[in-house]
N, C-alpha and C positions, 0 to 999 in steps of 0.2 A: 290850189287852196280851196277847201270846202266852203260852202256858204256860211257855216257857223264859225269860220276862222281857224278850224283845226287843220292839221296837216293831212293831206290825202294819202291813203295807202294804195299800192298798186292793185288793180282790179284782180280779184280772185285770190288775194293774199289774206289768209285768216290768222297768220302767226302774229303773236304780240311783238312789239318793238324790242329789239335786242338791247338788253341792259349791260352796262360795263361791269367789270369785276368789282366785287364789294371791297371797300377799304378795310384796313385793319381795325379801325374803330367800329365799322359796321359789323364785322365778324365778332368782335368782342361783345358788342351789345346783343347780337343775336345769340351768342352763347349764354349770356346772362338771362335772356328771355326764354331759354330752354332748347335752343337749336343744338342738337347733339353733334352735328358735323362742323359747326362753325369754329370751335377751338382747334380741332384737328387741322382744318385748312389754315388757320393762323400759324400753327406750328410748322406746317409743311413749308410755308413761305420763309420762315426765319430760323428753322432748327439748325441748319448748317453753320450759320454765323454764331449762333448761341453755343453750339458745340465747340467751335474753334476757340471762342473766348474761354470756355470752361477748361478745355484741354491745355491751352497755353498758360492759363493762370495757375493750374494745379500741377501740370507736368506729368500726370499719371492718368492713363486711360481709364482705369477702374474708378479712381477717385473722381475724375471728371464726369463719368457716366452717372455715378451716384449723385453728385452735386447737381447735375442738369436735371435728373429725375426729380430730386427734391424741389428744385426751383420751379419746374413746370407744374408740379402738383400744387405748390403754393400759389402760382399764378392762376391755375384753374379755380382754386377755391376763393381767391381774393379778387376775382374779376369784377364782382359787384361793387367793390370799394374803389375801383379805378376812377379818379376824379377828372381825368381828361386834361390835366394841366401840362402834360407832355405827350409826345408821340407814344403810341402803343409799343413800338420797338424799343424806345428808350426805357419804358417801364419794364419790359421783359428783360432787357439787358441788365437793368439795375437788380432785379431779383436774382438773376444768374450770378452776377458778380458778388453779391452779398452772400449767396450760398457758398461760393468758392472761398471767399475770405473767412467765413465762419469755420469752414473745414480746416483752413490753414491755421487759424488761431487755436482751434482745438488740438491740432496735431502738434503745435509748438508748446501748448500747455501740458500735453501728455505724450512726450516723445517715446517712441519705441526703440529699443536697442536690439539690432539684429545680431544673430550669432556670427562669430568670426568665420571667415571662409576656411573650409577644410576641416572643421571640427566634426568629429564623428560622434553621433549620439545613438548608437545602435547597441542593443543588448549583446554582451559577449565580446565587445570590441576590446582591443588591447590597450586603448587609451592613447594619448598623445595627439599631436596635431599634424595633419597632412600639410606639406608645403603648398601654399597657394599658387595657382597658376599665374604666370606673369600677366599683368594687366595690359591689354592692347591699347594702342594709341586711340584716344577719343577723336572722333571727327569733329569738325568745327561746329556743326549744328548741336551736337550733344553738349559740347563745352559751353556754348552760348545759353542753352537751355538750363544747364546747371547754374550758370552765373545769374540768370534771371531768377531762379528759384531761391538764390541766396539773398535777394533784395528784400528789404522790408515790404510787407504786404501792400501798403498803400502805394509805394513807388512802383511795385511790380504791376499792380492793377492799372495804374495810369499809363505806364510805358506800353503794356500790351495793347491797351485800347487805342492809344495814339500812334505808336510807332509800328506795332505789328499788325493791328487790324485796320489802321488808317482812318479812325474816326476823327472828326474835327474836335478841337479842344473844347469848343462850346458844347458839343454833344456829350463829350466825356464828363464835363462838369455837371451836366444834368443827370447823367447816369449815376455818377458817384455822389451827387447832391453836395457838391462843394463849389467854391468860387473858381472861375477860370484861372486866376492867378495861382491858386493852390495846385491845380492840375499842372500848370507850367513849372512850378517850383518842384513838384514831385518828379516830373519827367527829367528836369535838369539834374537833380540830385541822383536819380537812378542812372542816368547816362554817365555821370561822373564816376559812379561806383563801377559800372560795367567797363568803362575805359580803363580804370585802374586794374580790374580783374582780368581783362582780356587784352591788355596792351602787348603782351608777348606775341600775340598772333600777328602783329604788324612788323616784328623784327625781321630783317633780311636773313635768308638762310645762310648757314655757315658754308665755307668753301668745301666742295665735295672731296671725298677721299678716293684714291684709286684702289685697286684690288689689294695692293700691298700695304694699305694703311697710310700711305703718304698722300699729301695734297695732290689732287689731279692737276695735270698740266693745263694751264689756261693761257690766254694771250698775254698775261702779265708776267708769267714766270717761265716762258719758253726761252731756251738757250739760242744763241745765234746759229745760223745754218752752217757757218764755217767751222763748227766744232768748239770745244772748250778752249778758251784762250789762256795763255800763260800770263805771268806777271807783266811781261814786256808788251803785251797787247797783241802779239802774233798768235796764230793758231798753234796749240800745243804740239800737233803732229810735226809742223815745220821746225819748231824749236828743238824737238828731239832729234830730227835728222841732222841739224847743224851740230848737235853735240856729238853725234857719231862721227 
């Protein structure tokens, strides 16, 4: 210890003491103060999780990329108005979720009607409709994603944040700016809708068919080893020999 009470440095060491990594709040304040690299570092820390929330909420990569870009631009501009009453990550997630929900609501208010499959719209075509190719079986992930997309937007946002992303209910309540009980209620109603929509995925598979289209032989429908038995209970081969 030095005479003045300060910590001694090793002899010959002129390097300043090593500082720990800046907190999210420090980076946001530095950005507001004019540091051009601070916001980029903040995004580097959290972009992957923000992207996952946007993608799973919207279910479309292009829509999610646009929503995330809009949200980050809003956060960049509104950083000076951050009050500090929640974590910076909570504030960022709130902006991203709101951007996604706004897009969903606009899409529902102005739905687009895609052209039917197989319709030709080429000059000189003879007209008519091509037979559509058979739709392949959807894998489970796609079916679940479509079921999520069919939920009301509030239930979808709560379920994705709690069940998919794994955020605590209290944190999700702060992100969505609702009471914790509201988050739990939305999750419960969303899970009930998903269970009704995806219940068929839990049904046991039907008995497999053999190549000839008949039920495959299993342990329950195998015949006795002694051959087919007659009405008397003896093997039919022995019964036929007695008749001769």
